[in-house]
C-alpha positions in Angstrom: 0.0 0.0 0.0 2.9 2.4 0.8 4.4 1.8 -2.6 1.1 2.5 -4.3 0.6 5.7 -2.3 4.1 6.8 -3.3 3.5 6.1 -7.0 0.2 8.0 -7.1 1.6 10.8 -5.0 4.5 11.4 -7.5 2.0 11.4 -10.4 -0.4 13.7 -8.6 2.4 16.2 -8.0 3.5 16.0 -11.6 0.0 16.4 -13.0 -0.9 19.0 -10.4 -3.8 17.0 -9.2 -4.9 17.6 -5.6 -6.2 14.6 -3.7 -9.8 14.6 -2.8 -10.6 15.5 0.9 -11.0 11.8 1.6 -7.5 11.2 0.3 -5.6 13.6 2.5 -3.8 10.7 4.1 -2.1 10.1 0.7 1.4 11.5 0.9 4.7 11.0 -0.9 6.0 9.3 2.3 3.4 6.6 1.7 1.0 7.1 4.6 -1.8 4.6 4.5 -5.0 5.5 2.6 -7.9 3.3 1.4 -7.3 1.7 -2.0 -10.5 3.2 -3.3 -9.3 6.7 -2.5 -6.0 6.2 -4.1 -7.7 4.7 -7.1 -10.0 7.7 -7.4 -6.9 10.1 -7.4 -5.3 7.9 -10.1 -8.5 8.2 -12.2 -8.3 12.0 -12.0 -4.6 11.9 -13.0 -5.5 9.7 -16.0 -8.1 12.3 -17.1 -5.5 15.0 -17.0 -3.1 13.0 -19.1 -5.8 12.2 -21.6 -6.4 15.9 -22.1 -2.9 17.3 -21.8 -0.4 15.3 -23.9 2.6 17.3 -22.7 2.1 15.9 -19.1 2.6 12.4 -20.4 6.4 13.1 -20.4 7.5 12.3 -16.9 10.1 14.2 -14.9 13.6 12.9 -15.5 14.3 12.9 -11.8 11.6 10.5 -11.1 10.8 8.6 -14.3 12.8 5.5 -13.4 11.3 5.4 -10.0 7.8 5.8 -11.3 8.2 2.9 -13.8 9.8 0.8 -11.1 6.9 1.5 -8.7 4.4 0.8 -11.5 5.9 -2.6 -12.3 5.8 -3.5 -8.6 2.1 -2.5 -8.4 1.1 -4.7 -11.3 3.0 -7.6 -9.6 1.2 -6.9 -6.3 -2.2 -7.0 -8.1 -1.3 -10.3 -9.7 -0.2 -11.7 -6.3 -3.5 -10.5 -4.8 -5.5 -12.4 -7.5 -3.6 -15.6 -6.7 -4.6 -15.3 -3.0 -8.1 -16.7 -3.2 -9.1 -15.6 0.3 -7.8 -12.0 -0.3 -9.4 -11.8 -3.7 -12.8 -12.9 -2.4 -12.7 -10.0 0.1 -11.2 -7.3 -2.1 -12.1 -8.2 -5.7 -14.1 -5.0 -6.6 -11.5 -2.6 -5.3 -8.6 -4.7 -6.8 -10.3 -4.7 -10.2 -10.9 -1.0 -10.1 -7.2 -0.4 -9.2 -6.0 -2.7 -12.0 -8.1 -0.9 -14.6 -6.8 2.5 -13.5 -3.2 1.3 -13.5 -3.6 0.0 -17.1 -5.3 3.2 -18.0 -2.3 5.2 -16.8 0.1 3.1 -18.8 -2.1 3.5 -21.9 -2.1 7.2 -21.6 1.6 7.5 -20.6 2.7 5.4 -23.6 0.5 7.2 -26.2 3.0 8.8 -28.5 5.8 9.0 -25.9 8.7 6.9 -27.0 10.6 7.5 -23.8 7.8 5.9 -21.7 7.5 3.0 -24.1 11.2 2.4 -23.8 11.2 2.5 -20.0 8.2 0.2 -19.9 10.1 -2.3 -22.1 13.3 -2.0 -20.0 11.4 -2.7 -16.8 9.7 -5.7 -18.6 6.3 -4.3 -17.7 4.9 -6.2 -20.6 5.8 -9.6 -19.0 4.0 -8.7 -15.7 1.1 -7.3 -17.6 0.9 -10.5 -19.6 0.7 -12.7 -16.5 -1.9 -10.4 -14.9 -4.1 -10.3 -18.0 -4.0 -14.1 -18.4 -5.1 -14.4 -14.8 -7.9 -11.9 -15.3 -9.1 -13.9 -18.4 -9.2 -17.0 -16.2 -11.0 -15.1 -13.4 -13.6 -13.8 -15.8 -14.4 -17.3 -17.1 -15.2 -18.4 -13.5 -16.9 -15.2 -12.3 -20.2 -15.9 -10.7 -21.5 -12.4 -10.5 -22.3 -10.2 -13.6 -20.8 -7.2 -11.9 -17.5 -9.0 -11.4 -17.5 -10.2 -14.9 -18.2 -6.7 -16.2 -15.4 -5.1 -14.1 -13.0 -7.8 -15.1 -13.7 -7.3 -18.8 -13.1 -3.6 -18.4 -9.8 -4.2 -16.8 -8.8 -6.7 -19.5 -9.7 -4.3 -22.3 -7.7 -1.5 -20.8 -4.7 -3.8 -20.4 -4.8 -4.7 -24.1 -5.0 -1.0 -25.0 -2.0 -0.3 -22.7 0.1 -3.0 -24.4 -0.9 -1.9 -27.9 0.2 1.7 -27.1 3.4 0.5 -25.6 4.4 -1.0 -29.0 2.8 1.5 -31.4 5.2 3.4 -33.8 8.3 2.2 -31.9 10.2 -0.4 -33.9 12.9 -0.7 -31.3 10.4 -1.7 -28.6 8.5 -3.9 -31.0 11.7 -5.8 -31.8 12.1 -6.6 -28.1 8.4 -7.1 -27.1 6.7 -8.6 -30.1 8.6 -11.9 -30.2 7.4 -12.6 -26.7 3.8 -12.1 -27.5 3.9 -13.7 -30.9 5.8 -16.9 -29.9 5.8 -17.3 -26.2 2.6 -15.8 -24.7 -0.9 -17.2 -25.1 -2.4 -13.8 -24.5 -3.3 -12.8 -28.0 -4.8 -16.1 -29.0 -6.7 -16.5 -25.7 -8.0 -12.9 -25.9 -9.2 -13.2 -29.5 -10.8 -16.6 -28.7 -12.8 -15.3 -25.7 -13.2 -11.6 -26.4 -16.6 -10.1 -27.1 -16.9 -8.6 -30.6 -16.7 -5.0 -29.3 -13.5 -5.7 -27.5 -11.6 -7.7 -30.1 -10.5 -4.4 -31.8 -8.0 -3.8 -29.0 -6.0 -6.9 -29.9 -6.5 -6.3 -33.7 -5.1 -2.8 -33.4 -2.1 -4.1 -31.5 -1.4 -6.8 -34.0 -1.8 -4.5 -36.9 0.5 -1.8 -35.4 3.2 -4.4 -34.8 3.1 -6.2 -38.1 2.5 -3.5 -40.7 5.7 -2.7 -42.6 7.5 -5.4 -40.5 7.9 -8.7 -42.4 10.0 -10.1 -39.5 7.1 -9.5 -37.1 4.7 -11.1 -39.5 6.9 -14.2 -39.7 7.2 -14.4 -36.0 3.4 -14.3 -35.6 2.7 -16.9 -38.3 5.5 -19.4 -37.5 4.7 -19.9 -33.8 2.0 -22.0 -32.4 0.4 -19.2 -30.2 0.7 -16.8 -33.1 -0.9 -19.3 -35.6 -3.8 -19.8 -33.1 -4.3 -16.0 -33.1 -4.3 -15.9 -36.9 -6.8 -18.7 -37.0 -9.0 -16.7 -34.6 -8.7 -13.7 -36.8 -9.7 -15.7 -39.9 -12.8 -17.1 -38.0 -13.7 -13.5 -37.0 -13.2 -12.3 -40.6 -15.4 -15.1 -41.9 -18.2 -14.6 -39.2 -18.5 -10.8 -39.8 -21.4 -10.4 -42.2 -21.1 -6.7 -42.6 -18.0 -5.6 -44.5 -18.5 -2.1 -43.1 -18.1 -3.4 -39.6 -15.0 -2.1 -37.8 -13.9 -5.5 -36.7 -14.2 -6.9 -40.2 -12.0 -4.1 -41.6 -9.5 -4.5 -38.8 -9.3 -8.3 -39.3 -8.9 -7.8 -43.1 -6.2 -5.2 -42.5 -4.2 -7.6 -40.2 -4.6 -10.6 -42.5 -3.8 -8.5 -45.6 -0.5 -7.5 -44.0 0.4 -11.1 -43.5 -0.7 -12.0 -47.1 1.3 -9.2 -48.7 4.3 -10.6 -47.0 3.6 -13.8 -49.1 3.0 -15.8 -46.0 -0.2 -17.6 -47.2 1.7 -20.9 -47.6 2.9 -20.8 -43.9 -0.6 -19.9 -42.7 -2.1 -22.7 -44.8 0.3 -25.2 -43.2 -0.5 -24.0 -39.7 -4.2 -24.3 -40.4 -3.8 -27.8 -41.6 -2.4 -28.7 -38.1 -4.9 -26.7 -36.2 -8.0 -27.9 -38.1 -6.7 -31.4 -38.9 -7.9 -31.0 -42.5 -6.8 -28.9 -45.5 -10.4 -27.8 -46.5 -11.8 -26.3 -43.3 -13.8 -23.1 -42.9 -10.6 -21.4 -41.8 -9.0 -22.3 -45.1 -12.0 -20.9 -46.9 -11.7 -17.7 -44.9 -8.1 -17.4 -46.0 -9.1 -17.9 -49.6 -11.7 -15.2 -49.2 -9.1 -12.8 -47.8 -6.9 -13.6 -50.8 -9.9 -12.9 -53.1 -10.3 -9.6 -51.4 -6.7 -8.9 -52.0 -6.9 -9.9 -55.6 -10.2 -8.2 -56.3 -10.2 -4.8 -54.5 -13.3 -2.7 -54.8 -11.3 -0.1 -56.7 -10.8 -2.6 -59.5 -7.0 -2.1 -59.3 -4.6 -4.9 -60.0 -3.1 -7.1 -57.3 -0.9 -4.9 -55.2 2.2 -7.2 -55.2 3.7 -10.2 -56.8 3.2 -13.2 -54.5 5.0 -16.1 -56.0 4.8 -18.4 -53.0 1.1 -17.8 -52.7 0.5 -18.5 -56.4 2.3 -21.8 -56.2 0.4 -22.8 -53.2 -3.0 -22.1 -54.8 -2.0 -23.8 -58.0 -1.3 -26.9 -56.1 -4.4 -26.6 -54.0 -6.5 -26.2 -57.2 -4.9 -29.4 -58.7 -5.7 -31.4 -55.5 -9.3 -30.0 -55.3 -10.1 -30.9 -58.9 -8.7 -34.4 -58.4 -11.0 -34.8 -55.4 -13.9 -33.6 -57.5 -13.0 -36.0 -60.3 -14.7 -39.0 -58.7 -17.9 -37.0 -58.1 -18.0 -35.7 -61.6 -17.2 -39.1 -63.2 -20.4 -40.8 -62.1 -23.1 -41.4 -64.7 -25.5 -39.1 -63.0 -23.4 -36.6 -60.9 -25.4 -34.8 -58.2 -24.8 -31.4 -56.6 -24.4 -32.0 -52.8 -22.8 -30.2 -49.9 -19.4 -31.7 -50.6 -19.4 -30.7 -54.2 -20.5 -27.2 -53.3 -17.6 -26.9 -50.8 -15.2 -28.0 -53.6 -16.7 -25.5 -56.0 -16.3 -22.7 -53.4 -12.6 -23.6 -53.1 -12.2 -23.6 -56.8 -14.0 -20.3 -57.4 -11.9 -18.4 -54.8 -8.6 -20.0 -56.1 -9.4 -19.1 -59.7 -10.2 -15.5 -58.9 -6.8 -15.1 -57.2 -4.9 -17.0 -59.9 -6.6 -14.8 -62.6 -5.4 -11.6 -60.8 -2.0 -13.1 -60.0 -1.4 -14.2 -63.6 -1.4 -10.5 -64.7 1.5 -9.5 -62.4 3.5 -12.7 -61.9 6.9 -13.4 -63.6 7.3 -16.1 -66.3 9.0 -18.4 -63.7 5.9 -18.2 -61.5 3.6 -19.4 -64.3 6.1 -22.2 -65.1 5.8 -23.4 -61.5 2.0 -23.4 -61.9 2.3 -25.5 -65.1 4.7 -27.9 -63.4 2.1 -28.5 -60.7 -0.4 -29.5 -63.4 -2.7 -26.5 -63.3 -3.6 -26.6 -67.1 -4.9 -30.2 -66.9 -6.8 -29.3 -63.7 -8.4 -26.3 -65.5 -9.6 -28.5 -68.4 -10.8 -31.3 -66.1 -12.8 -28.7 -64.0 -14.3 -27.1 -67.1 -15.4 -30.5 -68.5 -16.8 -31.5 -65.1 -18.7 -28.3 -64.6 -20.1 -28.5 -68.2 -21.5 -31.9 -67.2 -22.9 -30.9 -63.9 -24.4 -27.6 -65.1 -25.0 -27.3 -68.9 -25.3 -23.8 -70.4 -28.5 -22.0 -69.6 -30.0 -19.3 -71.8 -33.4 -17.6 -71.5 -34.7 -19.9 -68.8 -33.9 -17.7 -65.9 -34.1 -14.2 -67.2 -37.1 -13.4 -65.0 -35.2 -14.5 -61.8 -31.7 -13.0 -61.9 -31.3 -13.6 -58.2 -31.6 -17.4 -58.9 -28.8 -17.1 -61.5 -26.4 -15.2 -59.2 -27.2 -17.6 -56.3 -26.4 -20.6 -58.4 -23.3 -22.6 -57.1 -21.8 -22.5 -60.6 -22.4 -18.8 -61.3 -19.4 -17.4 -63.3 -17.3 -20.5 -62.7 -16.8 -21.3 -66.4 -15.8 -17.7 -67.0 -13.2 -17.8 -64.2 -11.7 -21.0 -65.6 -11.5 -19.6 -69.1 -10.0 -16.3 -67.9 -7.2 -18.1 -66.1 -6.6 -20.4 -69.1 -6.5 -17.4 -71.5 -4.0 -15.6 -69.4 -1.7 -18.6 -69.1 -1.9 -19.2 -72.9 -0.9 -15.7 -73.8 2.5 -15.9 -75.6 3.1 -19.4 -74.1 3.9 -22.1 -76.6 4.0 -24.6 -73.7 0.4 -23.9 -72.7 -0.8 -23.9 -76.3 0.7 -27.3 -77.0 -0.3 -28.7 -73.7 -4.0 -27.8 -74.3 -3.9 -29.3 -77.7 -2.3 -32.6 -76.4 -5.0 -32.7 -73.7 -7.8 -32.4 -76.3 -8.7 -29.1 -74.7 -9.2 -27.0 -77.8 -12.6 -28.4 -78.7 -13.7 -28.0 -75.1 -12.7 -24.3 -75.1 -14.4 -23.8 -78.4 -17.6 -25.3 -77.1 -17.7 -22.4 -74.5 -18.3 -19.9 -77.3 -22.0 -19.8 -76.4 -24.4 -17.6 -74.5 -24.9 -18.8 -70.9 -27.0 -17.0 -68.3 -24.8 -18.5 -65.5 -21.7 -17.1 -67.1 -22.1 -13.6 -68.6 -19.7 -12.9 -71.4 -18.6 -16.5 -71.5 -18.5 -16.4 -75.3 -16.3 -13.3 -75.4 -13.8 -14.7 -72.9 -13.8 -18.1 -74.7 -13.0 -16.3 -78.0 -10.2 -14.5 -76.4 -8.8 -17.8 -75.0 -9.1 -19.4 -78.4 -7.2 -16.4 -79.9 -4.4 -16.9 -77.3 -4.3 -20.6 -77.9 -3.9 -20.4 -81.7 -1.8 -17.3 -82.0 1.5 -18.2 -83.7 0.8 -21.9 -83.4 0.2 -23.6 -86.7 -0.7 -27.0 -85.2 -3.5 -25.4 -83.1 -4.7 -23.4 -86.1 -4.9 -26.5 -88.2 -6.7 -28.4 -85.6 -9.4 -25.7 -85.2 -9.8 -25.4 -88.9 -10.4 -29.2 -89.1 -13.2 -29.2 -86.5 -16.8 -29.3 -87.7 -20.1 -28.6 -86.0 -21.6 -31.8 -84.6 -24.7 -30.7 -82.6 -26.6 -27.6 -81.5 -26.7 -26.5 -77.8 -30.4 -26.5 -76.7 -31.8 -23.0 -76.6 -34.9 -22.1 -74.5 -35.6 -18.9 -76.6 -35.8 -20.9 -79.8 -38.0 -23.4 -78.1 -40.4 -20.7 -77.0 -40.5 -19.5 -80.6 -41.4 -23.0 -81.8 -38.1 -23.2 -83.8 -35.4 -25.8 -83.7 -31.8 -25.5 -84.8 -29.8 -28.3 -86.3 -26.6 -28.9 -88.2 -27.1 -29.8 -91.9 -25.3 -33.1 -92.4 -24.5 -32.2 -96.0 -23.0 -28.7 -95.5 -22.1 -28.6 -91.8 -24.0 -25.3 -91.6 -26.6 -24.3 -89.0 -30.2 -24.3 -90.1 -33.5 -23.4 -88.4 -36.6 -25.6 -88.9 -40.0 -25.9 -87.3 -40.5 -28.9 -85.0 -42.6 -30.9 -87.5 -40.1 -30.5 -90.3 -37.1 -31.3 -88.1 -38.0 -35.0 -87.9 -38.6 -35.1 -91.7 -35.3 -33.5 -92.3 -33.6 -36.0 -90.1 -35.3 -38.9 -92.0 -34.4 -37.6 -95.5 -31.7 -39.6 -97.2 -28.2 -38.0 -97.3 -27.9 -36.0 -100.5 -31.7 -35.9 -101.1 -33.9 -32.8 -101.0 -34.5 -31.2 -97.6 -37.9 -31.9 -96.2 -38.6 -28.2 -95.6 -37.6 -26.8 -99.0 -40.6 -25.3 -100.6 -42.7 -25.9 -97.5 -46.3 -24.7 -98.0 -46.5 -23.4 -94.5 -43.6 -21.1 -95.2 -41.2 -23.0 -93.0 -38.2 -22.6 -95.3 -34.9 -23.2 -93.7 -32.3 -20.5 -93.2 -28.6 -20.9 -92.9 -26.9 -19.3 -89.9 -23.4 -18.8 -88.9 -22.2 -20.3 -85.6 -24.1 -21.8 -82.8 -22.9 -25.4 -83.3 -20.3 -27.1 -81.3 
């Protein structure tokens, strides 16, 4: 008690705060005074420091003593919490004191590098860590709502104090951050148990210590406690439905910093261990964060070349498509929850690879090809075409049903990645031909409600696949139309389209004449020529496959 009185007395003199009448017993010599009264004086000192930034700089003559006394007070509070009998008698006043002590540290370290350094040298963060972990444990076992509320307020203030201790001070971060990233369970425990409104304190702390510091990012991701914290952030990121929510934006800012350091492969590996699977919801959240990185609202390109991330996702895509192969190979494939999960994986990966393919180096693309990404793209395109044939005209009145479809834009995403890979790449051109992929790509030159602008993207892909490649050009020239994709609009008009077996051209006939035309001998007159009902056939360009 005497040390506490001395600490608050020195601060009161510096901040020119007079003790309240009930606190007259508080002196620099440490005369006894009730804890509640000392806490009240400390609260008034904190208010002054919050308003007057210049008073946060402590007198040189007493700064060392003040931080020494502060560290001892935190240790005394921690010891009081471990004394069950003492805690039961004094919990309310102890919690109030702890909160005010953390509040003083928060204010004193706000923008004052000298105080941050002294706190680090006195290893205040180590004592604060122990105290906060004890508070988290106490809160979990608190029986009274009032105690739980006061404990939460003290914890939140402590997290703010530690965040301010590290903010904008690389020297302090170098000494303090490895402890919290690799040794302490505080960040992971707090994020796991924190209420949504309080999570921001840890998120701000993490962001301030990792932004512009690749070494701090690695320290967080590579350790078990740090990886647990990252997993908690991904869960929080995934759970937040409103992308305007402060926690959502803070989570994304923290995760984005890690991703821009090209640490996605390390995070993925840690998630495999934590979740005991490589296709968990946490993995999906990581893919969504990468999608946000690759598809910013501004429409700008991917901010940085991320070669390790690209190689990771190319491999994940290959494995995902291989797992889907058995589902898509059945005679009557069905869309179930497992397939939908695979498709979600594929969509998010494709969107990142599409963006990454615009900024990556040739060596990066070669690594994707070595992983088998071209075959995976063609296998996926063939499988999706089987599971969900092209739709046209059937859903125009229900656009929300189109956009809510599991396969919405999936073919477009596949074709875009394939087109980007094929650009000025003889290896990709030849590989697509050897895998019989050219006819498959050509068959996408159709209108499909589920894949807006699929035809245009497919034509661009064909252009990249045949440019400067005589073998591919010859193969395309040798192809002929075999059948017509069903078209709901023509059905509504009472007209059918078919390929003329003599000329290979497209012709339109009425339903009654279609059967007659099919029965006519090859080389004989068409059944609809000179039709009395005016159902003459007309040749059209395109539309076959």
